[in-house]
Structures are given as structure tokens and as C-alpha cells.
C-alpha positions in Angstrom: -1.4 19.9 11.6 -5.0 19.0 12.1 -6.7 16.3 10.1 -10.3 16.4 8.6 -12.8 13.9 7.2 -13.1 13.8 3.6 -16.8 13.6 3.9 -17.3 16.5 6.7 -14.5 18.9 7.2 -16.3 19.8 10.6 -14.7 16.6 12.1 -11.4 17.7 12.8 -8.7 15.6 14.8 -4.9 15.7 15.8 -2.5 13.5 13.8 -2.3 10.8 16.6 -6.1 10.8 16.9 -6.3 10.1 13.0 -3.7 7.3 13.5 -5.8 5.6 16.2 -9.2 6.0 14.6 -8.0 4.8 11.1 -11.4 5.8 9.7 -13.5 8.7 10.5 -17.0 8.0 12.1 -18.7 9.4 9.2 -16.9 6.7 6.9 -14.7 9.5 5.8 -10.7 9.2 5.4 -8.8 11.7 7.3 -6.6 14.2 5.0 -4.2 17.1 6.2 -6.1 20.3 6.8 -3.2 22.1 4.9 -0.3 20.7 3.0 3.2 21.2 4.6 6.3 22.1 2.7 9.7 20.4 3.1 11.8 22.2 5.5 15.3 21.1 4.2 16.4 21.4 0.7 16.8 18.3 -1.5 20.5 18.8 -1.7 20.5 18.7 2.3 18.5 15.4 2.1 20.7 13.8 -0.4 23.4 13.3 2.3 20.9 11.7 4.9 20.2 8.3 5.9 16.8 6.6 5.4 15.9 7.1 9.1 16.8 11.0 9.0 14.7 11.4 5.7 11.8 9.8 7.5 12.0 12.3 10.3 12.1 15.4 7.9 9.1 14.0 6.1 7.0 12.5 9.0 7.5 15.3 11.4 5.7 17.7 8.8 2.6 15.5 9.0 2.4 14.0 12.6 2.9 17.3 14.5 1.6 16.2 17.8 4.2 13.6 18.1 7.3 15.0 20.0 10.7 14.7 18.4 11.6 12.0 20.8 8.3 9.9 20.3 8.9 10.1 16.5 12.3 9.3 16.5 11.9 6.3 18.9 9.2 4.9 16.3 11.5 5.2 13.3 14.4 3.9 15.0 12.4 0.7 16.0 10.9 0.4 12.6 13.8 0.9 10.2 16.4 -1.5 11.7 18.1 -4.9 10.9 14.5 -6.3 9.9 15.5 -4.8 6.4 17.8 -7.0 4.5 19.8 -3.9 2.9 21.6 -1.4 4.6 19.7 1.7 3.0 16.2 0.0 4.0 15.2 0.6 0.2 17.3 0.3 -2.9 17.5 1.8 -6.3 18.2 -0.3 -9.4 18.7 0.7 -12.9 17.1 -1.3 -15.7 15.0 -1.0 -19.0 15.8 2.7 -19.0 14.4 3.4 -15.5 15.2 3.4 -12.1 13.4 0.7 -9.9 12.7 1.8 -6.3 12.8 -1.8 -4.5 10.6 -1.3 -1.5 10.6 -5.0 -0.9 13.7 -5.6 1.4 11.6 -5.9 4.7 10.4 -8.7 6.6 7.7 -9.8 4.6 9.3 -9.0 1.1 6.6 -6.2 0.0 6.4 -2.4 -0.1 3.9 -2.7 2.9 6.8 -3.2 5.2 7.9 0.2 4.8 4.9 1.5 6.4 3.6 -1.4 8.5 7.0 -1.5 10.4 6.2 1.9 11.8 2.5 1.7 12.2 2.5 -0.4 15.5 4.8 2.1 17.0 3.0 5.2 15.8 -0.3 3.5 16.9 0.9 2.3 20.6 2.4 5.9 21.1 -0.9 7.6 20.1 -3.0 5.4 22.5 -0.4 6.4 25.3 -0.8 10.3 24.2 -4.4 10.1 24.2 -4.9 8.1 27.4 -6.5 5.2 25.7 -6.7 2.4 28.0 -8.7 0.2 25.7 -7.1 -2.8 23.6 -6.9 -1.8 20.1 -8.1 -4.5 17.6 -6.5 -3.8 14.1 -9.2 -5.1 11.6 -8.0 -5.3 8.1 -8.6 -6.7 4.7 -5.7 -7.7 2.3 -5.3 -8.4 -1.3 -2.3 -10.2 -0.4 0.7 -8.0 1.1 -0.9 -5.7 3.6 -2.1 -8.8 5.7 1.1 -10.4 6.3 3.0 -7.1 6.8 0.4 -6.0 9.4 0.5 -9.4 11.1 4.4 -9.2 11.3 4.2 -5.6 12.7 1.4 -6.3 15.3 2.4 -9.8 16.5 2.4 -9.9 20.3 2.6 -6.1 20.5 1.2 -5.3 23.9 -2.3 -3.6 24.1 -3.2 -4.6 20.4 -4.8 -7.7 18.4 -5.2 -8.1 14.8 -7.6 -9.7 12.7 -6.9 -10.1 8.9 -9.5 -11.1 6.1 -8.0 -12.2 2.6 -9.8 -13.8 -0.5 -9.3 -17.4 -0.4 -8.6 -17.9 -3.9 -7.3 -14.4 -4.6 -3.6 -14.5 -3.2 -0.7 -16.4 -4.3 0.5 -19.4 -2.6 3.5 -17.7 -0.9 1.2 -14.8 0.2 -1.4 -17.3 1.7 1.3 -19.3 3.6 2.8 -16.3 4.9 -0.4 -15.3 6.7 -1.8 -18.9 7.7 1.7 -19.6 9.4 1.8 -16.3 11.5 2.7 -17.0 14.9 1.5 -14.5 17.9 -1.3 -14.9 20.5 -2.9 -11.9 19.4 -3.3 -13.0 15.7 -6.2 -14.2 13.7 -6.3 -14.8 9.9 -9.6 -15.6 8.1 -10.0 -16.7 4.5 -13.3 -15.3 2.8 -15.3 -17.0 0.1 -15.2 -14.0 -2.2 -12.8 -11.4 -3.6 -10.8 -8.5 -1.9 -13.6 -5.9 -2.7 -16.1 -8.2 -0.6 -13.5 -8.2 2.3 -12.8 -4.5 2.3 -16.6 -3.7 2.2 -17.1 -6.2 5.2 -14.4 -4.6 7.1 -15.7 -0.9 6.4 -19.2 -2.1 7.4 -17.9 -3.3 10.8 -16.0 0.0 11.5 -19.5 1.8 10.8 -21.4 -0.4 13.1 -22.6 1.3 16.0 -24.0 -1.8 17.7 -20.6 -3.6 17.3 -18.8 -0.5 18.7 -20.9 -0.7 21.7 -20.0 -4.6 22.1 -16.5 -3.6 21.8 -16.3 -0.7 24.3 -18.2 -2.8 26.9 -15.4 -5.4 26.8 -12.6 -2.6 26.7 -12.0 -2.8 23.0 -11.8 -0.7 19.9 -11.1 -1.0 16.3 -8.6 0.5 14.0 -7.1 0.0 10.8 -3.7 -1.1 9.2 -5.1 -0.4 5.6 -3.8 2.4 3.6 -6.8 4.3 4.7 -5.0 5.0 8.0 -3.0 8.0 7.5 -0.5 6.4 9.9 0.2 4.0 6.8 0.2 6.7 4.2 2.6 9.2 5.6 5.6 6.6 5.9 4.9 6.2 2.4 5.5 9.7 1.3 9.2 9.0 2.7 10.6 6.8 0.3 9.6 8.8 -2.7 11.7 11.8 -1.2 14.4 9.6 -0.1 14.6 8.0 -4.0 15.0 11.5 -5.4 17.7 12.5 -2.7 19.6 9.4 -3.5 19.4 10.0 -7.2 20.7 13.5 -6.6 23.5 12.1 -4.5 24.5 9.6 -7.4 24.5 12.6 -9.8 21.6 11.1 -11.9 19.6 14.4 -11.4 20.3 18.1 -10.8 18.5 19.6 -7.8 15.1 20.8 -9.0 15.0 18.5 -12.0 11.4 17.0 -12.4 11.0 13.1 -12.4 8.0 10.6 -13.5 7.0 8.3 -10.9 5.2 5.1 -12.0 3.2 3.2 -9.5 1.5 -0.1 -9.9 -1.7 0.6 -8.3 -4.7 -1.2 -6.7 -6.0 0.6 -3.8 -4.5 3.7 -4.8 -2.4 4.4 -1.5 1.0 4.1 -2.8 0.5 6.5 -5.6 -1.3 9.1 -3.6 1.8 9.1 -1.3 3.7 10.1 -4.4 1.1 12.9 -5.1 1.6 14.1 -1.4 5.5 13.9 -1.8 4.7 16.3 -5.0 2.6 18.5 -2.8 5.2 19.1 -0.2 7.8 20.1 -2.8 9.3 17.1 -4.5 9.7 18.0 -8.2 7.4 15.6 -10.0 6.2 16.1 -13.6 3.7 13.0 -13.9 2.3 10.5 -11.8 1.7 7.3 -13.9 -1.0 5.3 -12.5 -0.4 1.8 -13.7 -3.4 -0.8 -13.8 -3.6 -4.7 -14.6 -6.6 -6.0 -16.2 -8.8 -4.6 -13.7 -8.5 -1.3 -15.3 -11.0 1.0 -13.4 -8.4 3.5 -12.5 -7.0 3.7 -16.0 -10.8 4.2 -17.2 -11.3 6.9 -14.7 -8.3 9.1 -15.5 -9.2 8.6 -19.3 -12.8 9.5 -19.0 -13.3 11.2 -15.5 -16.1 8.5 -14.6 -15.2 6.0 -12.0 -17.3 2.7 -12.6 -16.8 -0.5 -10.6 -19.6 -2.1 -12.4 -17.6 -4.6 -14.3 -16.1 -8.0 -14.2 -13.6 -8.7 -11.6 -10.6 -10.6 -13.0 -8.1 -12.8 -11.2 -4.8 -12.0 -12.4 -1.1 -13.1 -11.8 -0.7 -9.6 -10.0 -3.2 -10.4 -7.2 -2.6 -7.5 -4.9 -3.9 -5.1 -7.8 -7.1 -7.1 -8.4 -9.3 -4.3 -7.0 -12.3 -2.5 -8.2 -13.0 -0.1 -5.3 -9.7 1.8 -4.6 -10.4 3.3 -1.3 -7.7 6.0 -1.2 -8.9 7.5 -4.6 -11.3 9.4 -2.0 -8.5 11.4 -0.9 -7.7 12.8 -4.3 -11.6 13.3 -5.1 -11.4 15.4 -1.9 -8.4 17.4 -2.7 -9.6 17.6 -6.7 -13.0 19.1 -5.3 -11.0 22.1 -3.8 -11.0 20.2 -0.4 -15.0 20.4 -0.6 -16.0 17.6 1.7 -19.8 18.0 0.7 -18.9 17.3 -3.0 -16.8 14.2 -1.9 -19.5 12.8 0.4 -22.0 13.3 -2.5 -19.7 11.3 -5.1 -19.1 8.4 -2.5 -22.7 8.2 -1.9 -23.0 7.8 -5.6 -20.6 5.0 -5.7 -22.3 3.0 -3.0 -25.6 3.4 -4.5 -25.1 3.0 -8.2 -21.4 1.9 -8.3 -20.1 4.7 -10.3 -19.7 8.4 -10.2 -18.3 11.2 -12.7 -16.1 14.2 -11.6 -16.4 17.6 -12.9 -14.3 19.1 -15.8 -12.7 21.4 -12.9 -11.9 18.4 -10.8 -10.1 16.5 -13.9 -8.1 19.8 -14.5 -6.9 19.5 -10.7 -5.7 15.9 -11.4 -3.8 16.6 -14.5 -0.4 15.6 -12.6 -1.9 11.9 -13.2 -2.1 9.7 -16.2 -3.0 6.2 -16.6 -1.9 3.2 -18.3 -2.5 -0.7 -17.9 -0.9 -4.0 -18.8 -2.7 -7.3 -19.5 -1.2 -10.6 -18.2 0.5 -11.5 -21.7 2.2 -7.9 -21.5 3.2 -8.7 -18.0 5.1 -11.9 -18.8 6.4 -10.0 -21.9 8.0 -7.3 -20.0 9.4 -9.7 -17.2 11.2 -11.7 -20.0 12.3 -8.5 -21.8 14.0 -7.0 -18.7 15.4 -10.4 -17.6 17.1 -11.0 -21.1 18.1 -7.5 -21.6 19.2 -6.4 -18.2 19.7 -9.7 -16.3 17.0 -8.0 -13.7 14.1 -9.9 -12.2 11.0 -8.2 -11.3 7.8 -9.4 -9.9 4.3 -9.3 -11.6 3.2 -6.2 -9.9 6.4 -4.3 -10.7 6.0 -5.4 -14.4 2.7 -3.9 -14.7 4.4 -0.6 -13.6 7.3 -1.3 -16.1 5.2 -2.0 -19.1 2.9 1.0 -18.4 6.2 3.5 -18.0 7.5 1.8 -21.1 4.6 2.6 -23.4 4.0 5.9 -21.9 7.5 6.9 -22.8 7.3 5.6 -26.1 3.8 7.2 -26.8 4.6 10.5 -25.1 8.0 11.1 -25.9 8.5 12.2 -22.5 12.0 11.6 -21.4 11.9 12.6 -17.8 13.9 10.4 -15.6 11.4 7.6 -14.5 11.2 5.9 -11.0 9.1 2.8 -11.0 7.7 1.6 -7.5 9.2 -2.0 -7.4 6.5 -3.4 -4.8 7.2 -7.1 -4.2 10.2 -9.6 -4.5 9.7 -12.0 -7.3 10.1 -14.8 -4.9 6.3 -13.9 -4.0 5.2 -14.8 -7.3 7.7 -17.3 -8.4 5.1 -19.4 -10.7 4.2 -16.4 -12.8 7.9 -14.9 -12.8 9.4 -18.2 -13.7 6.7 -18.8 -16.4 7.4 -15.5 -18.2 11.1 -16.1 -18.1 11.0 -19.6 -19.4 7.9 -18.8 -21.6 6.2 -21.7 -20.3 3.1 -22.3 -18.1 3.7 -24.0 -14.7 0.4 -25.0 -13.5 1.1 -28.2 -11.4 4.6 -27.7 -10.2 5.3 -27.5 -6.4 5.6 -23.7 -5.4 8.8 -24.4 -3.6 10.4 -26.1 -6.6 9.5 -23.1 -8.4 11.3 -20.9 -6.0 14.5 -22.9 -6.0 14.1 -22.6 -10.0 13.8 -18.9 -9.7 16.9 -18.7 -7.2 19.0 -20.4 -9.9 17.7 -18.1 -12.8 17.6 -14.7 -11.1 20.8 -15.2 -8.8 19.0 -13.2 -6.1 19.6 -14.5 -2.6 16.6 -16.4 -0.9 14.9 -13.9 1.6 14.5 -14.9 5.1 10.5 -14.5 4.7 10.7 -17.4 2.0 12.9 -19.6 4.1 10.7 -19.2 7.2 7.6 -20.6 5.5 9.1 -23.6 3.7 8.3 -26.0 6.7 6.2 -23.6 8.8 3.1 -25.1 10.7 -0.3 -23.8 9.4 -1.9 -22.0 12.5 -4.8 -20.3 10.8 -7.4 -22.2 8.8 -10.8 -20.5 9.2 -12.7 -19.9 5.9 -16.0 -18.1 5.9 -18.7 -16.8 3.8 -18.4 -13.1 3.0 -21.7 -12.4 4.9 -20.2 -14.2 8.1 -17.4 -11.9 8.6 -18.8 -9.9 11.6 -19.9 -13.4 13.1 -16.2 -14.4 12.9 -14.9 -11.2 14.5 -17.3 -11.6 17.4 -16.4 -15.1 17.8 -12.4 -14.3 17.7 -13.2 -11.4 20.2 -15.8 -13.5 22.3 -18.2 -10.6 22.1 
């Protein structure tokens, strides 16, 4: 299996090289040259553990990793770090199945991939005889940052620098990052939004002068964002695992199609569901759920992607994104794997802030449909599910739940629905408690609200929350968005 750049299909690399690089040198993202197909039947997969399913799926994509190498990466990633034996969990509520992806070390779905990425990356470095120290440079809208920091902290041969929007994450998300231990970790807040942070990181990846400085010091950049194929492939696993588990529970017949609803910001998590369908998972509709920043909803409705709009800070901050980087992969596939067409549209996005796809491309995207939930609707669905089912969800999962609910009512589509539950309610206790109590909590202490949520939900307090309650602040750098490169050079003594 070779990987090609979405912007130049002549650039062709092995899977391990794609994992190492993160981003192609032309600014494109790596995509599989062809889509593999599941080798085991869904019935066979239904009796397997999460680790076994992970091997079956990931070995299709990461073909230059040996069985021993890949198994070692999987075993090191999916262990007692996760607070449920199955790694992920399924919970039925509000007529749908919630796929709980937040039982890892940082209580967000990013743990599912970022627990394994450091192992995939260091294995790839050995395979490719890389002697340079790898610098993970990443932007976060809240969850990737902490999950990446936790994954790479004190991993030999690596350093990690994370940028986040100063006023664009929840207090728990911020505390998780700024209290991160590890001699190789650096966290920097920027005065700007997530798109500013992501653009700054992409510019540094494409900066030839900076690459030379890094090389002279024996360093090289790689990414922990979902633009890295090593992040995306592990995410395909949990959709296959969820279907297999529902089959084992007798909730599905083998081959029966399901709908998958994903609260979406950077488009990586729903793209993984699309890849799951491509390799043989029976999926009817992929329902892309947006918050008030509904750039993706508008795109699927009109065929025009337009980021020229107001950026809205919401109670689901990890989705406060106007440039959904992973959409580029879908654009490439829907253009019939035409990298020239994809490059043309990405150039248009950079110069004008928008682009329009062809009718043929839209036809190839018909698996997708979009919906959105504004903040009042997010509160409404949290309250409804809590009162009717005694089940507590976070604000991002609530976007997915509201959109799935509305889609079912409006379309009459009654396929079994799996909703990606992307974060623990404890990460967003202020908004969740506010929704349940139908009251705004503006001045209350965050930890008092966590205690209140514990009492209301009955959910055990995760280790991730206990750890930050009295942890020391170790990272306090804040910079202007145009000073990101300066801060990186300073952190790396370039």
C-alpha cells in the first residue's frame, strides 16, 4: 500500500514514511493509493477484542509494518490506560447507540488514535533509519493537544510543541494542557482562534528556511493532528469494532446497514467512518453534525465551501473550526482521485477563502448528509436525554445527538444509528450542568461544577480530572498569532 499526496499523485511514499512526514512537502495530505477491503467477515470480527479488530483494520493500511511491529504498537497503546475493559463502550439512549470514545487517559476520543501514534511514529523512524529527533508540532481546538502531549511525554527521540487558542477551549481542557509534565513538552497559547493556530502550524511545515535550521540541529517536524495518516487509520478501527459489537449483541444482522453520526470540526473523525465504509463496513448515511460554525453543513447543502464568515465561540469548542483540513481528502476522492483538481480547489480556498465542487463530485459524496445544532439546541438535547434516559452527554456529543434526532424525524430513515460520543461530560461541566439545571453558571468555580456533575450524573470521576485538581501550572507562554514561528525557534534553540 503506497500513499499519495492529495495535491500531486506523483509523490508516492510507504505508509511508515507518510506517518513520519505527517504532511506532504507540497502541502497535500497523504491518502491510500487504493482502498483495501476487510479480510475477515463481520461475523468473525464480532467475537474479537478491540486489539484484535485494530490489527485486522490497521494491517490493511500500514502494510510496511511487520505483524510483530504493528502488534507491539497496538498492545502498548490499548492497555490499562483505558478505564473500561473494551477500550471503547456502547450505550443505548434516545433511540440511538452512543459509541463512547472517551475512556482513555485524557477523556476525549483523540486518545483512541493518539495512544498509538507515538508507537507508530518511533517504529517508522527506526524502519526508515531516521536519526533526527522528531518534533511533533500541532495545533489544537482543545482535545488533540492534551492527548498528543500525554502520548509523547518523555518518549525518547521526540519533542512536542502544542499551540491552542487562549480563549477558545474549556477551563478543564486548558488545565489538562498547561499542567502537562515531561521534559520534551511545550504548550503555547495564542491570541487568536483555532484556524489561526492551524494556519501557523501549516506555514511552519512548508517553511524551507525553517526546515534547514531544523536539519542543521538534527531535528525534523511531524504532526499529531488528524492530517497525519497515523492518526486517521486508528480511527477507522472503532467504527468497525462498534458494528462488530452490535452484531454480537444481536442488535444487527450481518450486512445490515447503519447510519453513523459524527460531531465534526476538522473532518477527521467522520472521514474515518467514510474509510470504514470504503473497506466494507455496511453504512447507509454518514451524518456530519456541525455547531453554530456550520461551514460543513453549508458545504454539503450547496457544494460551496466558504470560510468567509464570522467565527463563533461555542460551548462545543473542539468544533469551533472554519477550515476543516481533512475535507481535502474527501475532495481528492470525490474528484476521482484527481490531485490536479484537488490542488486547484485548495489554492482557491487559500486565495479566496472558498471553492465550489462539480456536480459529479457532489454525486460521489452522496453518502454524506449534514445537520447543525445551535447552542440552545445543544442544551435542550442534553437536558432531554438526561431526563428521559438518565444518560449524561457532553456538548459535542450533544451536537451529534440533536442532528441525528432531527435527521431521523425529517427523513423517516430508521436505520440503526451510531453516534460518536467524543468527550466525557466532565470536560465541559459548566455547559452540561447548565443544560441539566436549565440555568447559566457564569461565576461558579470549575471544580465545584465538576462535583455537581458527579452528583447529577452518577458517573465516576475520571483519573484525568482528579489529576488536574491540584496540579502545578508548568506552561504559561502566550503569544500573538504572528509570533508562533519565533516561539518554536526559541523553544528548540534554533
